[in-house]
N, C-alpha and C positions, 0 to 999 in steps of 0.2 A: 774645618780642621778634622772633625771626626770622620768624614768621608775619605779624606786623604789618608789618614791612619789606617781606616778599615781596608783601603785598597792595598797598601803596602803589607799589612799583616796577612791579607789573603795571598798575595804573590809570594811572601815567604813560605806559607803553608803549602802552596802549590809547588814551590821550589823543593821543599822536603818530600812531597809526593812524587815528584819527578825522580829524585835520586833513589827513592825506596823502589819504585816500580822499575827503574833501570837495573837496579842490583838483582832483584829476585827474578826478572825476566832473563837477564844475562846467565844466570847459573842454572836456569830451568829449561831454556830453549834447546831444541835438538840441533845439534851441529849439522847432521845430515840435511835437515830442512833448510837451515840457512845457506848451506853450500849449494843445494839444488837451486834456490832462489837466486844466488849470486851467479850461478852458471846460466841461468835464464835471463840475465841481464838486469836483475834488480840492483839498483845502485846502493840502496841503504843496506841491502844483505851483503854487498861487497865490502862496504865499510865496516859492517859488524863481524864479518867472518874471521879477521885475523884475531880478534879478541877472544872469541868462543873457540877458536881451533888451537889455541896455545894456552896452557895452564898458567904460565907466568904473566902473559899479557892479560888474561882474565882476572888474575889477582890484582894487577895494576887498575883494571877497570873497576873492580869492586872497591878498590881504595879510593878512587874518584868519588864513587857513591858515598862511602862512608864519610869522606871529608865534606862532601856537599851537605849531607844530612846533619852533620855536627855544626857546621857554620850556619846553615839556615836556622836550626833551632836556637843556637846562641844569639844570633841577630834578632830573631823573633822575640825572645824573651826580654832581651835588654831594650829593644826599641819599644815594645808594647809597654813595658813598665815605665820607661821614661816618659812616654807620651801619654798614657791614659791614667797613670797613678795620680799626678797632680789634678787631673779632672774629677776623678772619682773620690779623692780624699775629702774634699768638702761635704760630699753626700754621706760618707761614712761618719763624718764628724757630727753633722746634724741629726742623722738617723739614730746613732748609737751614743750620742753625747760624749764623744771622745776628744782627746786633746789632739792638736794638729800632727804631732809625730806619730802617735799610735794610729791615727786614722790613716795617714799615708802608708804605714806599714801593713795595716789590714787591707788597704785598696791594693797594694802591690801583691799581696798574698792571693787575693781574690783573682786578680788578673792572670797570675801565674797558674792557678789550678784551672781556671776556665780555658786558657790557651793550651795547657798541657792536654787537657782532655780532647779539645778540638783538633790539635794536631796529631794527637794519637789516632782519632777515628779517621779524619780526612787525609792527613799526611802520611799515615802508615798503614792502618788496617785496610782501608779501601784500595790504595794502589797495590799493596801486597796481594790481596785477593785477586784483583784484575790481572796482575803480572802472572800469577800462578795458573789462572784459567786461560789466559790468551798470552802465553810467553813470546810466541813469534811476533805477533802484532805490536806488543809492548816493546820488545827489544829494538824492532825496527823504527818505531816512533820516538824512541828516546836516544838513539845512537848519534844524532848530530849534536844536541846540546851536551851529551856526554863527551864527544870528542872536543867541543869547545871548553869544557870544564877540565878536561885532561890537560889541555895546554895552559890553562890558568893555574891549575893546581900542581903543575909538574915539579916545582921545587919541594912543596909539601909532601908529594907522593914519594919522591926520592928519600926525604929525611924519615918519614914515618915508616915506610917499608924497610929502609935499612936499620932503623931502631928496633923494629919488630924482629927482623932477622937475627940481630945481635942478642936480644933477650932469649930467642929460641935457642941459640947456640949456648948461651950460658947454662941452659937447662938440659943440654945434651940432645936437643931436637933440632930439626931443620925444617925450613919452609918448603913445602912441596906444591904451593899454589893451589887454587881452587879447582875442583874437579866437578864435572857434570855427573849428576846421579839421576837415576830414573826409577819410578815406582814400578811395581809388577804390571800395573795397568798399561803404563807408557811402553814397557818392553813388549807386551802382547801387541800393542799398536804397531811397534817397530817390525815385529814378526809378520804381522798381517801386510804391512806396506812392502816388505820384502817379497812376500808371496805374490802380491799384485804386481810388483815390478819385475817378476820373473827370476829373481834371485834364489828363491827357494821353491822346492817341489812340494805338492801337496802334503805327501807323507812326511817330509822334513818339517813342515809347518806344524802338523799334528803332534809330532814327536817333541818339538820344542815347547809347544803349549802344555803338553803332559808334564815335561820336566819342570817347567816354571810352577805349574800347580802342585807338583810333588814337593817342591822345596818350601811350599806353604804349609805342608803337613807336618806333623810332630809324631814322636814315638807313641803318644797317647792316642792319636787318630788312627794309627796302623796296628796297634797291638790287639791281641786276643785277650779279653778281660779274664782276670784270675779265676773268676766263677765258672768259666767255661773250659778250663784247662784239665786235661787228664794228668794226674800227678801220682807219683810212687813215693811211699814212705821208705826211707833208707833202712828201717828196721825190719821190714817184712822178709820172710824167707824168699829164696830164689824161685821156688814154684809158684808162690802167691804173686810175685811181681810179674811172672810170665802170664798169669791169668789177666792181670790188669792191662799188660801190653797187648795181649791178644784181643781184648775187648775194645781197644782203642784203635782209631783209624790212622793215627799218627806214627811216624817212624822215629820220632825223638820225643822223650817224656822227661819233663823236670823232676828232680828228685829232691825232697825235702826231709829234714829231721825234725821230729817233735811237732812243730807248727808249720802250716803251709806257707807262712810268711818267711820261714827260714830255708830258703833254697841253698842247697849245697852243691848242685851239679846237674847234669843232664845225662840222660842214658839212651843209647841207640838201641832199638828192639833187635837189630841185627846182632849186636855184641851180646845182648842178654840171651838170645836164642842159642848162639854158639856156646856160651858158658853153660847153658842148660843141657844142650846136646852132649857136652863133654862129661856131663855127670857131676859138675862141680857143686859143692855145698858151701862155697865161700859167700861172703857178703857182697852187696852191690858195689862196694867201694872198689873192687877189682876192675869193674867195668864201667864205672861212672867217670864222666868227663867234667872238667870245671865249666862253670857258666858265667858269662859276663853280665854286668849290670849297667843300665843307663837310666838317666833321669827321663820323666815323660815329655819335657819340654824340648828334647833334642830334636832339631829339624831332620827331615827324611834324608837329605843329602849327606848330612854329617853322620847319621845313623848308618847308612850304607858303608861309608868309608870306614867307620868304626869296626863294623862286622869283618870287613875285609882285612883291615889291619890286624885284629885280633885272630884272624883265621878261624872264626866261629861261625856256626849256622844261625844261632839264635841268641837272644839276650833277654834277661829278665828286666822288666820295667819296674822300678821301685820308687816309692815316694815316701820321705820321712822314715826309711828303713822298713817300709811295709810293701810286699809284693802287690802290685795292682794289674799286672798283665805280663804277656810274653810277646815278643816281636821277633820275626824271623826274616831272613833275606827274601823268602818268597812274598812275604807281606809287602815288603818295600817294592820289589819288582812287580808285583801283581798290581800295586797302585799306580806304578808307572805306565804299564801296558794298558790298563783298563780305566784308570782315573777313579777307581773305587776300590776299597779294601776287600780282598777276597775272603779274608779271615782264615787263612791257612795257618795251622799251627806247625805243620811240618810236611815233609814230602818223603 
């Protein structure tokens, strides 16, 4: 009897593993890879392609997996408790001197905890890891049982997907289906494969790689730290400001008032020189321009779009109201062209 129960429990856990692996593989596999295999005559890839190539069909495919996981888990728990609890209850009764009913409850709880841990490791964590490491192989290996399950679960899929869509509409949202997402490493692999396949030139490949790495940088990575900045106090006379500007290699200088953490604007040395030549004795406020501020965690692509939108050359990087650096368009573009920060404060 025990052997038979163990076999059934094992099959149910493996059933859960099958559906978990199929779900993660289906949403991780690359469509281009599956399409290429199907074009090369792989029959399993031809069966899988319609599901990974259409967001709504992929949503249905995932629903099959979720129904399978739920049913396998429920049947596993109910069957194991019904089959093993009566066998283990006498052992708990003798070992812990319990009454029959409490002994049966303790036995059922112990079985539930053990099977939950076993199902989590063998039925979920292991197949998930394998599916993410080998998505194409796993997706192809599970497509036939998934198609059979789709036919079996079709009424449940229709009912559950319809109910889910109704709930989403009640909250003002809509179902858009599952979509394939790729990590930066996978995107780099796609770029390399496109280069090998002749779809991209070498220069295009390098530019795409640089753009991808650029998006992983933030304003903190690209900025010139505050301690390295040449700055002007708004309270200094015009001639003293000219001396600071003349000693600086930069064409734009941040202006502060009182404390260097209190930036109030930026000053172009060209505007300052014109004011000085005209013999003006006015304050720097006449030639100072406003300066934008950004958080240090802003990604480089959003930072570039922000600078263009504001039509400014540079932005102060602040954290908790404190100036920590300055970033310019040259810093961002320099990182794109050389994949390293040039550290230019201005040009």
